[in-house]
N, C-alpha and C positions, 0 to 999 in steps of 0.2 A: 444809112444801112438800109438796104433793100431786102425784104424778106420773101420767101417764097409763099404762094397762096395756102398751101397744105400747112406749112409750118404757122402761119398766122392764124388759121382756123384753129389748129391744136393748141396754140397759147392761150387764144381767146376762151375756148371751151373747158380747158383745164382750169382757168382762173375762175370761170363761172360755176364749175363744179365745186372748186375749193370754197366758194363763199356760200353756195347754195346746197352742196352736198352734206356739210357738217350739220346744219339743222335739220335736214331730212332724215339723215341717219341717226341722229339723236332723237327726234320725235318718234320714230319707227321703234327704237329700244325702249323709250320710257313710256310710251303710250300702252305698250303691251304688258307692262310691269305694274303699273300704278294707275289706281283708279280715282284717289283724292286729287282734285283739281290744284290745289295749292302746292302738293308735293310734286304734281306733274310738271308745273311751271318751274320750279326749283330745280328738278332733275334735268328738265329740258335745257335750261339755261347753262347750267354747270357741265352737262355732258356736250352741248354745243361749243362751249370754250374749250374743252379738252380735246375734243375732235378738230376743232379749227387749228389749235396750236399743234396738232400733229399733221393734218392735211396740208394746211398752207405752206409749211416749210419744205415738205416732201415733193410738193407741185412746183415750187420755186426752184428747188434742186433740179428737178427733172426738166424744167424749162430752160434753166441756165445751160444744163447739159445740151440741149436742143439747139439753142442759140450759138453754143461753141462748135458744135459739129455739123452746123447747117449747110457748109459748103461742101461737103463730102457727099458724094451722089448715092452712096450705098443706104443712106438713112431716109431717102425720099418716101419709100413705102412705109417705114416705120411712122413717118409724119402723119400719112394718110390713114393708116390704121388706128393709131392713137387718138386722132381727131374724131373719127367716126366712134371709138369707144367712149369718150368724154361726151359727144353729143347724145349718144344712148343713154348714158347715165344721167345727164341732164334732163332727158325726157321721161326717165324713170322717177326722178324725183319731183318734176312737175305733175306727172300722173299721181304720185303718192298724195301731193299736197291738195290736188283736186279731190281725189276720193277721200281724204281725211276730212276736208271741210263738208263735204256731202253726207258724211257719215252720221 
């Protein structure tokens, strides 16, 4: 199976976001609401699992759809845009963690 370059980037960035985005979103939510460290860790782990259970299947379904329609020329632009969106989301998550550590 030969994949287009834009599609491969989109698949990679979306899986990277599925794995790294759930903890980032969970920490953003939990750190604003909880000041106790033990409760923070509990809330972080619980919310990470819930978000991962939602994000991962959604991204798997999206990527399965992309693999199914990869030979149709009308989706080439969609692959490019979606890959750039996931790359931006990954950079935002990385920036959040750097700022969270330095805080």
